[in-house]
N, C-alpha and C positions, 0 to 999 in steps of 0.2 A: 581368399582373404579380401579381395576387392568387393566381392559379392556380399560377404558378411559385413564389411564396413558400410556399404551402401544401405543394406537392410537396417543396420543399427542407426545410421544417420537419419533415414526417413522415419523410423519408428520414434525417434526422439527429437525431431525437428523443433517441436514446440519448446522443449527444454533448452535447446541450443539458442533459440531466439530470445527466450526469457533470460538466459545467462548473458547473452550479448547485450541485451538492454540494460541489465543491472551493471555489467562491466562498463558499458558506455557512460552510464550515469556516474559511476565511480571515477572513470578516467577524465571525463569532462570537468568534474569538480576539481580534480588535481591540476588540470591544465589552467583553468580559470583562476585558481588560487595563485598560480605562478604569474599570471598576466595582470590581474586587477589589483588595485590598491586594497588594503584591508577594509576600508569603509565601503567601497563599491562591491567588493566580494560579499560583504554583509548584506547589501541590497539584493544581490543575486540569490543569496541564501534565503532571504525573505520571500522572493518571487517563487523559487522552487518549492519552498514549504507550502506556499499558497496553492500552487498547482497540485501538490500531493494531498493537501487537506480536502480540496473540493472534489478530487477524484474519488477519494474514499467516502466522503460524506455527502456529496452533491445530490444524490437521489434518495437520501434518507433511508438507505437499507432496502429499498423496494426491489433491487436486483436480486436479493436473497429470496424475496417472495416470488419473484418471477421464476427463479431456478427451482423453487420448491413446488409450485403449483402448475408449471408448464411442463410439457413433455414432447419429445420428438415422436411424431407418428411414423414418418418415413424420412429418408434423406431429403433435406431442404423443405421439410413441412413440419411446422410446430403448432401444437395446440396450446392456446393460452386464453387469457380473459381480457376482453376489450377495456373494461373499467380500470384494470391494472395498468394498461399501456397509457391511458389518459392521465392517470395519477403520476406515472413516471414522467410524462411530458410536462405536466404542471411543475413538478419538483425541479426538473432540469432548467426550465426558464426562470423559475423563482430563485433558485440557488445561484444561477449565473448573474442575474440582476443584483441580488443581495450581496454576493461576493464582490462584484465590481464596485458597488457603492462603498462597502466597508473597507476594501483595499485602498481606494482613493482617499477615504477619510482618515484611516489609521497611518498610512504610509505616504504622506504628501511629499516626502523627500524623493520618492521613486516616480519620476515623471514619464511613465509609460503611457502610450497612446490609449485613450479610453476605448476606441473602436476595437483595437487589437485585444485589449484586456477583456472586454465583454464577450466577443465572439470566440476567443481562445478559451475562456472560462466555459462558455456554452459547449464548446467542442470537447473539452476535457471531461465535463460532467456527462455529456451525451455518450461519450465513448464507453462509459461504464455499462450501459444497457446493451450497446452494440457488442461489446466484449462478451456479455452473458448470453446473448442470442447466438453468437458464433460458437461459443463454448458448448451450449446445449445442442447445437447442430453438429457437434464433433469436428468443427473447423478449428482445431486447437492451435495450429500454426498461424492461421490468419488472425485469430483472436490475440495471440501474443504479439504479432506485428503491430496490430492496432494499439495495444496497451503500451508498447515500448517505442512507438514511432518518434515521439518527441524527445525521448532520452537518446535514441540513436542519432537523431538529427542534431541534438545538442553536442554529441561527441564529435561528429564530423566538423561542425562549425567551430567548436573549441580547438580542434586540431589545426584548422586553417588559421585561426587567430594566433595560435602558438607559433606556427611556422613563419607567418608573416609579421609577427610581433604587433598585431593589431589589437586595439583595446576599446573600440566603440561599444559601450555597454548597452545603450538603448537600441542600436541596430541589432545587437545580439538578441535582445528580448523580442523585437519585432519579427525577426526571422523565425525564431522558435514558435512564436504565436502563429505565424503564417503556416508553418509546417503542420502544426496541430489542427488548424482549421481545414486545410486541404485534405489531410488524412481522414478526418471525421466525415467530411462531405463525401469523399470517395467511397468510404465504407458504407455510409448510409445509402447511397445509390445502389451499391452492390447488393446489400441485404434486401432492399425494396424490390430489386429486379430478380434476385435469385431465390429468396426464401418466401414460402407461402405460409400465412398464418390462418389457422382455423380457430374461430372463437368459440369457446366452450362456456356453458353455464352450470357446469357441475359444482363449481365452488361459488358460494353465495358472496354477495358484495360485503356483507357483514364480516364474514370470515376473512376476506381479502383485506379489508381495512383494519381488522383486529390484528391480523398477522403483520401488516405493514407497520402498525403502531409499535408492536413489540420488537420487531426487527430494527425500527428506527431507534428505540431506546438502546438496543444492543449495539448498533453501529455507532451511536453517539458516545457511549461509554468507551468503546474500542478506539474511536478517534481521539477522545480526550487522553487516553493512556498513551497512544502512539505518538502524539504530537505535543503533549503537555510540557515535556522537558524543554523543547525548543521555545515555546511561547513564554514559559517562565523565565528562561535565561534571557530571551530577547527583551522581556519587560524589565528585568533587574540589571542588565548590563548594556554596554554600548553595542553599536552595530559591529564594530571590529571584534569584540569579544564573542558576540553571537556567531560571527563568521567563523572564528576559530573552533567553537563548539560544534557548529554545523559540519565543518570540515572533518573533525575527529569522528563525529557520528557517522558521516558518510563513509569515511575510510574504514572504520572498524565494524560497522553494521551492514554495509552493502553486501559482503559475502554471505552473511546470515540471511539477508533479505532475499537473495537468490533462492536458497533452499526453502525459506519460509513461504515464498510465493508459489514455488512448485508444489509444496505440500498442500497448500490451500487449493491450488489449481487442479491437481490430480486426485488427491486423497478424498476430497469432499465427494466427488462422483463415485469413487470406489467404496467409501464408507456407506454411501446411500444404499448400496445393494449388497455389500459384504462387510458386515460388522460383527466381529467375534471378540468378546472382552479379553480373552486370554491373548489373542494375537495382537490386539490393540496395546496391551500392556508391554508386550515384547517390543513393539514398534516404538513406544515412548522411550524405552531404555536405549534402543539403538540411536534415536534422535539425540538424546543427552550425550552419549558417548561421542557421536559425530560432532556435536557442538564443542565439546572439550578439545577434540583433535584439531578442529578448525581454529580454535583460539590459540593453540600452541603454534600452528603454522603461521597465523597472522603476526604473532609476537616475533617469530623468527624473521619473517619478511620485513617487518618494521625495523628491526635491529639492523639488518643488512642495508636497507635503504638509507637509514640514518648514518651508519658507519661509513658507507662509501659516498655519502653526500649526494645521492641521486635526487633527493627531495630536500628542499631548504627548511621545511617546517620543523620547529624544535620539539620533537616528540618527547624528549627527555624531561621537558618541563611539565608534562601532563600525564605522568605515569599512573597516578591514582585514578584519574578520569578514564584512561585507556583500559585499565583493569576492570573498572565498573561497566564500561561500555561492552567489553567482551562478555561479562557476566549477563548483561542485558540481552546480548545476542543469543546466548544459550537458553535463557528463560523464554525469549520470544519464539525460538524454535520449538520448544516444548509447548508453549501456548498455542502456536499455530496448528500443531498436531491435535491438541485437545479440541480446538475450535472447529477444525474440519469435521471431526466426528460429531461434535455437539450440533453444529448447523445442519448436518445431514440427517441426524436421527431424532433431534429434540422435538417434543410436542409443544403446543402453544402453552399448555399448563406449566410445563417445566421451564420454558423460556420466560414466562411471566415471573416465576419464583426466582430464577437466576438473575433476571434483570433487576429485581428489587434489591437483592443483596449486593450485586456488583455496583449498581448506581450509588447506593449508600456508602459503600467502602471507598469507591473511586472519588466521589465528591468530597468526602471527609478528608482523605489523605491529600488530595490535590489542593484543596482550600488551605489546609494546614501548611503545605509546602509553599504555596503562593504567598501567604501572609507572613509566615514566621521563618522560612528557610532562605538563606542567602548564599550558602556554599553550593557550587555546582556539583561537588561530590555528593552532598546530602540530597540535592534535587534528584540526582540519578539513582541513588539508593532507594528513595521513596517510590520512584517509578518502577523499579525492580520489584518492590514489595507489592505494588498494585498488580503487576503482571502475574506474579506468583499466586496471589490470592484469587485472582480471576480464574486462573487455570484450575486451581483446586476446587473452586465452587462449581465450575462447569463440569468437570470430570465427575465429581461426587454426585451431582444431580442427574447426570446422564446415567450413571450406574444405578441410582435409585429408581429411575424411570424404567430401565431395562428389567430390573429385579421385580418391579410391580407388574410389568406386562406379562411375566411368566405365569 
């Protein structure tokens, strides 16, 4: 029994780290909601959202180009393209600088140290490509430790704050920023020392830049969808109201995010080498059923927490939003499964077509929502519609591509 447990544990260490990171993020937000005032928790929500946005968007989707055109030759040896790495370096510095300037301009109320803001931004963005390098080198556990380091650090720090009833918000931000910087620098030195890069010229610069552009469009539309509801709510409501919405989003979407991240993390590599349409359709049905079961479990847990007054938050005042967030979680699970297959198998031609449709639909619905919609419920419904349409477009175009290749 012990041998079997050890075997299972080491086979799934990366999943355990991913789950612990997501649970750390979940728990730290609950702790800080109990500690901070509604307005200050709203500030924290803005800061965390900023970190999340630049992590997804910071290198403009070039990590997908890296995964697509780079390949492991042997253990600790990767073949890639030098121009691509220079492009990634440029985007990292550009995004960190731009993000810092915009954050200081838009959120003057949040008096975070500019030094910490810039270098933590640089570290978060740079972690994206380090994560991809480790992932391609099959260092799955290390890559997940890197990706989740700031979330795990935030959990332990929030726990200390809760135990000692401490509430220094800016010290909290500076410590999280320091953890992010130290982890990035440590992993950067590890990769430079451990992994050797062989530079290939098999892929032309034109093909690299064309692929980068289309993946940039794809990741931009993805980022718009995943963060649009937060920015629209933040724009239309107070920091306190945004903090409540962020708290609910974290509480009810974090469990889905664990599975969503793992699907993208593992299944993309699997679909790259093993894609069968019939098996993929069965996989999608399983994902939907799993999402429904998870929603039922979350509802039960929420009822118990509220009934026994374990958490002070008034969940009963937000029942309609909670139901819509759970539906969002199910749709996002489905979308992540489709995206994993799509990113693994799509051609540039198919990517170009899908980008056109997705961008048009996304911009139209989000602009309509931003201008005309004031209800949080309707904002959430429109986001669900965008997720659903994106999934249908990607799935159908992937099927058409596979059919035409036969």
